[in-house]
N, C-alpha and C positions, 0 to 999 in steps of 0.2 A: 837736929840734923835730918831725921826722918821726915819732919814736916816740911823742911826746906826742899828735900829731894822730891817730895810729893808735889809741892807747888811747881817745881821746875818741870816735872813730868807733865803736869796739867798744862803748863804754859806751852811746852813743846807740842802737845797734842792739839792745842788750840791754834797754833801757827802752822801745823802740818799741811792742812789743805791749801793754804796760801802758797807755801813753798812748793808743793806738788804742782799747783796750777802754773807757777812761774817756770817749772822745769819739765813740763809735758814733753814727752818724746813723740814726735810724729814720724812714722815710717813712710818714706816716699820712694816709689819704684820708678826707675828709668831704664832705658835699654842699654845705653853705653855704646851704641854702634851706629849712631845716626848723626854724625858731625855736620854742622857745628852746633846742632841742638843738644845732643848728648854723646859723649865719647869718653874713653879712658885716657887720662893724661899720662905724661912720661913717668909719673910715679905710680901708675896703676890705679889712680883714684878717679871716680866719676867726675866729669866736668862738662862745661858747655852752657848754652843759653838756658835749657830746661833746668839744669842744676842750680844755676844762679837765680832763676825765678823761684825755685823751691826754697832756697836759702833766704831770699828776700821776704817771701810770705811767712816763713817761720820766724824771722826777726820781727816782722810786723805784729805777730801774735804772741811773741815771747816763748815760742816753742823751740825745742832742740830738734834739729833735723837729723834723721838717720836715712841716708840715701842707700837704697838697695838696688843692685843691678840685676835685671831679669831679662832673659831672652824674650823677644817680642811675641812669639806665638804662645807663650805661657803667661803673658803679663796680666790679662784680665782674669784668667782662672786663679792666679796668685792673689789678686785683690779679693775675689769672692771667697777664697780659702783663708782670708785673714792673715796672709803673710806680710801685708803692709796696709797702710791706711789710705794712701792716695797714689795715683799714677800721674806723673808729669813727664811725658815722653812724646810730645808732639803728636798726640792722638787726635785724629779727626772726630768731630762730634757728628757721628752718623746715626741714622735711625736704627740700624741693626744693633749697634753698640748701646744705644740709649735704652734698648729693651732690657739690658742686663746690668748696666751701671748708671749712676747719675753723673751728670757733667756740670762743671762750673760754667760761668760765662766764658766767652772766647778769650784766649790770651795770646793768640797768634793766628796768622792766616797764610797758608802756603799753597799755591796752585800746583797742580801735578802736570807732568808732561813726559815726553820720550826723549832720551838721549841716544844718539846713533852716530855713525861715521858721517863726516861732512859730505861724502859722495852719496850716501843713502838719503841724507837730509835734502840734498839738491833734487833728488828724484821725487821726494815728497812735495817739494815746492813746485815742481814741474807737473805734478799730477792734477788734473782738473778736479774741482770740488772745493768744499769749504769744511774747515774743522776736521771732525772725525772722518768724514767721507774721504778726504785726501789721504789720511793715514791708512784707512781700510784698503784703499786701492794700492798704495805704494808698498805696504808691508805684507800684503798677501803672500803666503808661502814662506815668510821669514820666521825666525825664532826670536821670541820676546821673553826677556827675563822679568820676573816679578818676585817680590819678597812676600812670603806667606803671611796672611792675616792683615795685610795693609789695605788701605782704602782703594788703591789702584788695582789690586788683584781682581775683585769681582767686577769692577768697571771694565777693565780690559777684556776679561773673559766673556763678559756679556756682549760687549761691543764687537769683538772680533770673532766670537764663537769658534768655529772650527776652521777658520781661514788661515790661521797661523799655528805654529808649534809653541808651546809654553815650556819654560824651564823655571822652576820655583826654587827660591833660596831662603835661607834663614836670616841672612844679613846683607845689607846693601853692598858692603865692600866685596863680598864674594861675587855678586852679580857684576859689579864694575870691573873686576879682574877678568871675568869671562868675556865681557864686552871688549876689553882691551886686547884680549888674545884671539878674538874672532869666533868664540864658541857660541855667542849669541849675536843677533843683529841689532837689537835695540833693548832698552831697559826703561821701564816706566816707574816713576816715583816722584817725590816732591822736587820741584825745580830748584829750590834753594839748596838743599843738601847735595843734589847732583852738581850744581854749579860750584859750590864752595869746596866740596870734597873731591871733585873730579876734574871739571872743566878748567878750573883755575890752576891746576897742577900739571906737571909734565906728563903724567899718565893720560891726561885728557886731550893732549894735542892730536888734532885730526878728527876730533869729535865735537858735536854741537847738539843743541836742542832742535828737534825736528818737528814741524807742524805746530799747531796752536796748543797752548796750555789748556787743561780742562779742569773744571771744578763743579761738575753736576751735583747739586745739593742732595739728590737722592742717594748718591754714593759717598760724597765727600762732606756732607753736612754744612755746618756754618762756622768753619774754622777749627782750630785746635783748642781742646778743653782739658781741664784737669778732672780725672775720673775718681769717683768715690763709690762705696757701696750705697745702694739705694736707701738703706736704713740710717745712714750717717748724715742726715739732713742738717744737723746743727754744725757739724764739722764743715760741710760744704758751704753753709751760710758764712762762716768765718773766712773761708777761702775767698769767696766772692767779695766780701767787705775789704779784706786786705789787698786783693787784686786791684780793686778800684782805688785804694789808697796809694799803691805804688805807681799806678798809672798817673795819678794826680800830682804826686810830689816829685816826679822826675826820676825816681828809682828805676822804673821800667825803661825809660829812655836811655839811662846810663848803661843798663845791661844790654839793651839793643845795640848800642854803638860799639860794644866790645866785639860783636860778632858780625854785624851787618852794616852796609853803607846805605840802607834804606829802612823804612819803618816796617818791620815784620808783623806788626799788629794789624796793618791794613786799614781799610776804611771803617 
């Protein structure tokens, strides 16, 4: 009996690495406040395009996904502090962020722009100039809402300097509520979440996107990427391999079509 028990223990030890590899838990952070990319569903669980992409990548690798909800302004510090292994939260691949984290290949592409009242948007259109010049002239003296630590925050602050008043928020929903109530005149963020979460709903009646969308690579990088710690190159390589796989086998397209009526991956 002792010999049989010893053999069984040895057999279990020999198979343990295989079992562990098949059941690796990968902790993935998302914001949970940027629909339709990430949000909390009616059961209080994280959901959305980013979460579905995370689950698809985990399935491709045989990982068990643990989705962790983290406020946006602390999401990179949390990764560095080892609270989770990856960030999948529609994070733009910007030069500033790339100094502290490593990014996967692009998995989505979202232009940025301003949402404002239809009356103010008409003023923008009537203002001479092109692109940002029109916005600079029409929004002078106005109050602009921004979410802290987003790509649009430094861009708007650099472009508009002291010609406008800024109001900073922790979440997009809070900014959109203030826009609806007239406490701010315009709000800058990704045009997809603005459209899906605001303009297509009753709260967005009387509002529209004003001026041209902007995507200056110096501020917005090359699309949205999955962030990892710089030392986790092996993990990031697996992410890139599995991302290519779900793009090729139709899984990405299936997820895309749950949330969008266009290809969010872009060109």
